C-alpha positions in Angstrom: -2.3 28.1 -7.2 0.6 25.1 -7.6 0.7 21.9 -6.0 4.1 21.1 -4.0 5.9 18.7 -2.5 6.1 18.8 1.2 9.8 19.3 1.0 9.2 22.7 -0.8 6.7 24.0 2.0 9.7 26.0 4.0 10.6 27.4 1.0 7.2 28.4 -0.1 6.5 30.0 3.5 9.7 32.0 3.2 8.5 33.3 -0.4 5.5 34.2 1.3 7.3 36.0 4.3 9.2 38.3 1.6 6.4 38.8 -0.9 3.4 38.5 1.4 2.0 42.4 0.0 1.8 41.0 -3.1 0.7 37.1 -2.6 -0.6 36.2 0.4 -2.0 32.9 2.2 -4.4 30.8 -0.1 -7.6 30.7 1.1 -7.5 26.9 1.8 -5.1 24.3 1.7 -5.3 20.6 1.3 -2.0 18.3 2.8 -2.2 14.6 1.8 -0.1 11.7 2.2 1.3 9.8 5.0 -0.1 11.0 8.3 3.2 11.8 10.0 4.4 13.9 7.4 1.3 15.9 7.0 0.5 16.5 10.5 4.6 18.1 10.5 3.2 20.0 7.4 0.4 21.5 9.3 2.5 22.8 12.3 4.9 24.2 9.8 1.9 26.0 8.1 0.3 26.9 11.6 3.5 28.8 12.5 3.7 31.2 9.9 -0.3 31.2 9.2 -1.4 32.0 12.8 1.5 31.7 15.8 0.6 29.9 18.8 0.1 32.8 20.8 -2.9 33.6 18.2 -4.4 30.4 18.6 -6.9 30.3 21.5 -9.8 31.9 19.9 -8.8 31.9 16.4 -8.3 28.1 15.5 -10.8 25.6 15.3 -10.2 22.2 14.8 -12.5 19.2 13.1 -12.1 16.0 13.5 -12.4 15.1 9.8 -13.9 11.4 10.2 -16.7 12.7 11.5 -17.5 14.1 7.7 -19.8 17.2 9.1 -19.1 19.3 6.1 -22.0 21.4 7.2 -20.3 22.6 10.1 -16.9 23.2 8.5 -18.6 25.9 5.9 -20.5 27.0 9.0 -17.4 27.9 11.1 -14.8 29.2 7.8 -17.5 31.7 6.9 -17.8 32.9 10.8 -15.8 35.9 11.3 -13.0 36.0 14.0 -12.6 38.0 16.7 -11.0 41.5 16.1 -11.0 41.1 12.3 -7.8 38.8 13.3 -6.6 35.9 11.1 -8.7 32.5 11.8 -7.9 28.7 10.7 -10.2 26.0 10.3 -8.3 22.6 10.3 -10.5 19.4 8.6 -7.8 17.0 10.3 -8.0 13.1 9.6 -10.3 13.8 6.9 -12.2 11.1 4.7 -13.7 13.4 2.2 -11.9 11.9 -0.7 -13.0 8.4 0.3 -15.7 6.8 -2.0 -17.5 3.4 -1.7 -14.2 1.5 -3.8 -12.4 1.9 -0.6 -15.1 0.1 2.0 -12.1 -2.3 3.0 -9.8 0.5 3.5 -11.9 2.1 6.1 -13.1 -1.4 7.4 -9.6 -2.4 8.6 -8.7 0.9 9.3 -11.3 1.1 12.0 -10.1 -2.9 13.4 -6.3 -1.7 13.5 -7.9 1.4 15.5 -9.9 -0.7 17.6 -6.9 -3.5 18.1 -5.0 -0.2 19.4 -7.7 0.5 21.7 -9.1 3.6 20.2 -12.6 2.5 20.0 -12.9 6.6 19.2 -11.4 6.8 16.3 -12.8 2.9 15.3 -16.1 4.4 15.7 -15.3 7.8 13.6 -14.3 5.5 10.7 -17.0 3.1 10.8 -19.0 6.3 11.0 -17.7 7.4 7.5 -17.8 4.4 6.1 -21.4 3.8 6.5 -21.8 7.8 5.7 -20.7 6.6 2.2 -22.7 3.5 2.0 -25.4 5.4 3.0 -26.1 2.3 5.5 -27.5 2.5 8.8 -26.6 0.5 12.2 -29.5 -1.8 11.7 -27.8 -2.3 8.4 -24.5 -3.3 9.9 -26.4 -5.6 12.7 -24.9 -8.9 13.5 -28.4 -10.6 11.2 -27.3 -8.0 8.1 -23.6 -7.1 8.6 -22.2 -9.9 6.2 -24.3 -8.6 3.3 -23.9 -5.0 3.7 -20.4 -4.7 4.5 -19.5 -8.3 2.7 -17.6 -9.8 5.1 -16.4 -13.2 5.4 -19.4 -15.6 6.7 -16.0 -17.8 8.0 -15.1 -15.3 10.2 -18.2 -14.5 11.8 -16.2 -15.0 15.4 -14.3 -12.2 14.2 -16.8 -9.4 13.8 -17.3 -8.8 17.5 -15.3 -5.4 17.5 -18.1 -4.1 15.0 -20.7 -5.3 18.1 -18.1 -2.8 20.6 -18.0 0.1 18.1 -21.6 0.4 17.7 -22.7 0.1 20.9 -20.2 2.7 21.8 -21.4 5.0 18.9 -25.2 4.5 19.9 -24.3 4.7 23.7 -22.0 8.5 23.0 -24.8 9.5 20.2 -22.7 9.8 17.4 -24.7 10.2 14.1 -24.1 8.6 11.0 -23.0 11.6 8.4 -25.8 12.8 6.0 -25.4 11.6 1.8 -24.3 15.2 1.9 -20.8 14.3 2.8 -19.8 13.9 -0.3 -21.3 16.2 -2.7 -20.8 19.6 -3.7 -21.5 21.7 -0.3 -17.4 22.3 0.1 -16.6 22.7 -3.5 -19.5 25.6 -3.8 -18.4 26.9 -1.1 -14.5 27.3 -1.6 -15.3 28.7 -5.5 -18.0 31.1 -3.5 -15.0 32.3 -1.2 -14.6 32.5 2.7 -14.1 36.4 4.7 -10.7 37.6 3.9 -7.6 36.8 6.3 -9.7 33.5 6.7 -8.3 29.9 5.9 -9.4 26.3 5.6 -6.5 23.6 5.8 -7.9 20.0 5.3 -5.4 16.9 6.4 -6.0 13.6 4.8 -4.5 10.7 3.5 -5.6 10.4 0.4 -6.8 12.4 -2.9 -8.8 11.4 -5.8 -7.4 14.1 -8.7 -10.4 12.9 -10.5 -12.7 14.5 -8.1 -14.0 18.0 -8.4 -13.1 19.0 -5.1 -9.4 18.2 -5.9 -9.3 20.4 -9.0 -11.2 23.2 -7.0 -8.9 23.4 -4.3 -5.7 23.7 -6.7 -7.6 26.5 -8.9 -8.0 28.6 -5.7 -6.1 27.3 -2.9 -2.5 24.9 -2.5 -2.1 21.8 -2.2 0.7 20.4 -0.5 1.9 16.3 -1.8 3.2 14.5 1.3 2.7 11.2 -0.2 5.7 8.5 -0.4 5.6 5.7 -3.2 4.9 2.8 -1.7 6.2 0.0 -4.5 9.1 -1.7 -4.9 11.2 -0.1 -7.8 14.6 1.0 -6.7 13.3 4.4 -7.0 10.3 3.8 -4.8 12.9 2.2 -2.4 15.1 5.3 -2.8 12.3 7.7 -2.1 11.2 5.7 1.2 14.4 5.3 2.8 15.3 9.0 2.6 11.9 9.8 4.5 13.0 7.3 7.2 16.3 8.4 7.3 15.5 11.7 7.7 12.7 11.1 10.5 15.5 9.7 12.4 17.5 11.7 12.1 15.5 14.0 14.1 14.8 12.1 16.7 18.0 11.1 17.0 19.4 15.1 16.9 16.4 15.9 19.7 18.1 13.5 22.4 21.5 13.3 21.4 21.8 10.0 20.1 23.9 8.1 17.6 23.0 5.1 15.7 24.9 3.4 12.6 24.0 2.2 9.7 23.5 -1.7 10.1 21.6 -0.9 13.0 19.2 1.6 10.8 18.8 -1.1 8.5 18.0 -3.6 11.2 15.0 -1.4 12.2 13.8 -1.2 9.2 13.5 -4.8 7.9 11.9 -5.5 10.9 9.3 -2.6 10.5 8.8 -1.6 6.7 8.1 1.2 5.6 5.9 2.3 8.4 6.3 6.8 9.5 4.2 6.2 12.7 5.7 2.5 13.7 9.2 3.2 12.8 8.9 6.4 14.6 7.4 4.8 17.4 10.4 1.7 17.5 12.9 4.8 17.6 11.4 6.6 20.7 11.8 3.1 22.4 15.3 2.6 22.0 16.2 6.0 22.8 13.6 5.8 26.3 15.6 2.2 26.6 19.5 2.9 26.5 18.4 6.2 28.8 21.8 7.9 29.2 24.1 5.8 26.7 24.7 7.6 23.4 24.4 5.1 21.3 22.0 2.6 20.2 23.3 -0.5 18.8 21.5 -3.8 17.1 21.3 -5.9 20.2 19.4 -2.9 21.4 17.0 -3.2 18.5 16.7 -7.2 18.7 15.7 -7.1 22.4 13.5 -4.1 22.3 11.9 -4.1 19.0 9.4 -7.1 17.7 9.1 -7.6 13.7 5.8 -6.1 12.8 6.7 -6.0 8.5 4.5 -6.9 6.5 6.6 -9.4 3.7 5.0 -9.2 0.1 4.7 -12.7 -1.1 7.5 -12.1 -3.9 10.1 -12.3 -1.1 9.1 -15.9 -0.4 8.9 -16.2 -4.1 12.7 -15.1 -4.8 13.9 -16.9 -1.5 12.6 -20.0 -3.2 14.2 -19.0 -6.5 17.7 -18.1 -4.1 17.2 -21.9 -3.1 17.6 -19.9 0.4 16.0 -22.5 2.7 15.9 -20.0 5.8 14.7 -17.1 4.2 12.1 -19.3 3.0 10.8 -21.1 5.6 11.3 -17.8 7.6 9.0 -15.1 4.5 6.3 -18.7 4.9 6.1 -18.4 8.3 5.6 -14.4 8.3 2.5 -14.8 5.3 0.5 -17.5 7.2 0.9 -15.5 10.4 -0.7 -12.4 7.9 -3.4 -14.9 7.5 -2.4 -15.6 3.6 -4.2 -18.4 2.2 -2.0 -21.6 1.9 -3.3 -22.1 -1.7 -2.8 -18.7 -2.3 1.2 -19.3 -1.1 1.2 -22.7 -3.0 -0.3 -20.9 -5.9 2.5 -18.1 -5.9 5.3 -20.8 -5.1 4.3 -23.4 -8.8 4.4 -20.0 -10.5 7.6 -19.2 -9.9 9.0 -22.4 -10.7 7.0 -22.5 -14.1 8.6 -19.4 -14.6 12.1 -20.9 -13.8 11.4 -24.1 -16.0 10.3 -21.7 -19.0 13.6 -19.6 -18.8 16.1 -22.7 -18.1 14.7 -24.6 -21.0 15.4 -21.4 -22.8 18.4 -21.4 -21.4 19.2 -25.4 -22.5 17.8 -24.9 -26.1 19.7 -23.8 -29.2 18.1 -20.0 -28.7 20.1 -19.9 -25.2 23.5 -21.1 -26.9 24.8 -17.1 -26.5 23.6 -16.9 -23.1 26.3 -17.7 -20.0 26.1 -16.9 -15.9 28.5 -14.3 -15.8 28.2 -11.9 -18.9 26.9 -8.2 -17.6 23.9 -7.2 -18.2 24.7 -4.9 -20.8 26.0 -7.6 -22.8 22.5 -9.6 -22.4 20.6 -7.1 -23.2 22.6 -6.4 -26.8 23.6 -10.3 -27.7 20.7 -12.6 -25.7 17.5 -10.6 -25.5 17.0 -10.7 -29.3 17.0 -14.8 -29.0 14.8 -14.6 -26.1 11.7 -13.3 -27.5 12.7 -15.6 -30.7 12.5 -18.6 -28.2 9.4 -16.8 -26.7 7.2 -16.2 -30.1 8.2 -20.2 -30.6 6.7 -21.2 -27.4 3.7 -18.7 -27.6 2.5 -20.2 -31.7 3.1 -24.1 -29.9 1.1 -23.4 -27.4 -2.1 -21.6 -29.7 -1.2 -24.5 -31.9 -2.2 -27.0 -28.8 -5.0 -24.6 -28.4 -6.4 -24.6 -31.4 -6.3 -28.1 -31.7 -8.0 -28.8 -28.8 -10.8 -26.5 -29.1 -10.8 -27.4 -33.1 -11.2 -31.3 -31.8 -14.7 -29.9 -29.4 -15.9 -27.2 -32.3 -16.3 -30.2 -35.0 -18.5 -31.7 -32.4 -20.2 -29.1 -30.8 -20.1 -25.7 -33.3 -21.9 -25.0 -36.6 -19.5 -24.3 -40.0 -17.4 -21.2 -38.8 -18.2 -18.3 -41.4 -15.5 -17.6 -43.5 -14.5 -13.8 -42.5 -13.3 -15.4 -38.5 -9.9 -16.4 -39.7 -7.8 -14.3 -37.0 -6.3 -16.8 -34.4 -7.5 -16.2 -30.8 -4.9 -15.2 -28.3 -3.5 -18.7 -26.0 -4.8 -18.1 -22.2 -1.2 -18.6 -20.7 1.1 -17.1 -18.2 4.2 -18.7 -19.7 5.1 -15.6 -22.1 8.6 -14.2 -21.0 7.9 -10.5 -20.4 9.9 -7.9 -22.7 11.6 -6.1 -19.9 15.1 -7.5 -20.5 15.9 -7.0 -16.8 13.5 -9.3 -15.0 14.3 -11.9 -17.7 18.2 -11.6 -16.8 17.7 -11.9 -13.2 15.4 -14.7 -14.0 18.4 -16.3 -15.6 21.1 -16.2 -13.1 18.7 -18.0 -10.8 17.8 -20.6 -12.6 21.6 -21.6 -13.0 20.8 -22.7 -9.6 18.5 -25.4 -11.1 18.8 -28.1 -14.0 15.1 -28.7 -16.4 14.8 -32.1 -14.9 15.1 -31.0 -11.1 12.5 -28.1 -11.8 9.9 -30.6 -13.4 10.4 -32.9 -10.6 9.4 -29.7 -8.3 6.1 -29.3 -10.8 5.0 -32.5 -9.6 5.7 -32.6 -6.0 3.8 -29.3 -5.9 1.2 -30.7 -7.9 1.0 -33.1 -5.0 1.1 -30.6 -1.9 -2.0 -28.7 -4.0 -4.1 -32.1 -4.0 -3.1 -32.5 -0.2 -3.8 -29.3 1.0 -7.2 -29.8 -0.6 -8.3 -33.1 0.1 -6.4 -34.6 3.5 -6.2 -33.0 6.9 -2.8 -32.3 6.9 -1.1 -29.1 8.6 -1.2 -26.2 5.4 2.3 -25.5 7.4 3.5 -28.7 7.1 2.6 -29.5 3.5 4.2 -25.9 2.1 7.6 -26.8 4.4 8.1 -29.7 3.1 7.5 -28.4 -0.6 10.5 -25.6 0.1 12.7 -28.0 1.7 12.1 -30.3 -1.4 12.5 -27.3 -3.8 15.6 -26.2 -1.9 17.0 -29.6 -1.1 16.8 -31.0 -4.2 
């Protein structure tokens, strides 16, 4: 059976209604992706597969974070009363998680605890311990730094773990056995369930390489509720479509209106987080009361900014020499616990890239470039010159690299064999990318600087690096001063 996008679910169900005798419902459904979307898809499926009036005895929900696969297999193989349709739903399953997801699970447990949902935090922690084959003793205060690879300098931030572990012990919650991740469920699916019994699994992530995924795809139906999380234009369009759709559903339900500008203000404050966006919109709906229209002023008054800014937002603002945005994103990153040296390294890397691009523009290779040209013109007339300049730059760096290594080799290395004639590729991040569009955008940004200004900026950032490492000055002040220097010079 196929894998379908969640938007095609209604078409799939309608087709089943029309051809039910020939095909029928799948014995197993896997619904994965965004939590709010897969929960909605589950309800849509259940409304057709098992209407609410029939759910009292024939619908069983198992908390997927506990990982009790033996219980799932036992229930799905138990016949329903009166031979009616029966559904077993494993909700929020972590069955596709592995040791590589250790940090992700621990972070989700911490977020659940911070949201005062200690039961969910406990279930997530138990899932993690089951995957890692750890006991409660392994994550005691004395052992957890090693077993969970925690930051030893932030031990005071680990108190929440003690409270969650105590909750597990007080409520007799057990760590899932190693069978959690083996072949019990795939074998049960291949063997088949009693007729009219259906298994539904919901999860926020899958691994398409795993045997379980392939067996479900072969024997059942997979519903993809994922939304791309990247920052490409196509990803942003997909994210915007999901949030817009969610907004329309809630506004129609409560008979409210919101213009595009207000919607954009909301998105800027929340980022792409469907749950947070929905919660915030419901807060606004409650706040405006009988008033029909939600305004940008309502958004500013009611909501707090929860969007997590990627570090490139800061570097882009610096490249634009936009002081206000640069300081705003710096503060946002520091609040998100980005290390000051990590931020400084990104700032320095951006200035170095601008310096290379600016050097191209002021070199003979860049004579055909002017900032007013359109992208197509740049692609046809200038990009070849950029590539020629880039090759020349890399050759120069390679010559320097060979010269320096040659000086050392004469003193420390035996004579090289004749067959070793291939030059080593220089280690550098100064290479200009082959993709024309980011080069074009960087060239436009570089017009805001002169080469001498960028050289001075590199020197100033080097001084900031020294101050961060060897003085007791506040990192925020040092970084703010660096931004003001770059944007004001």
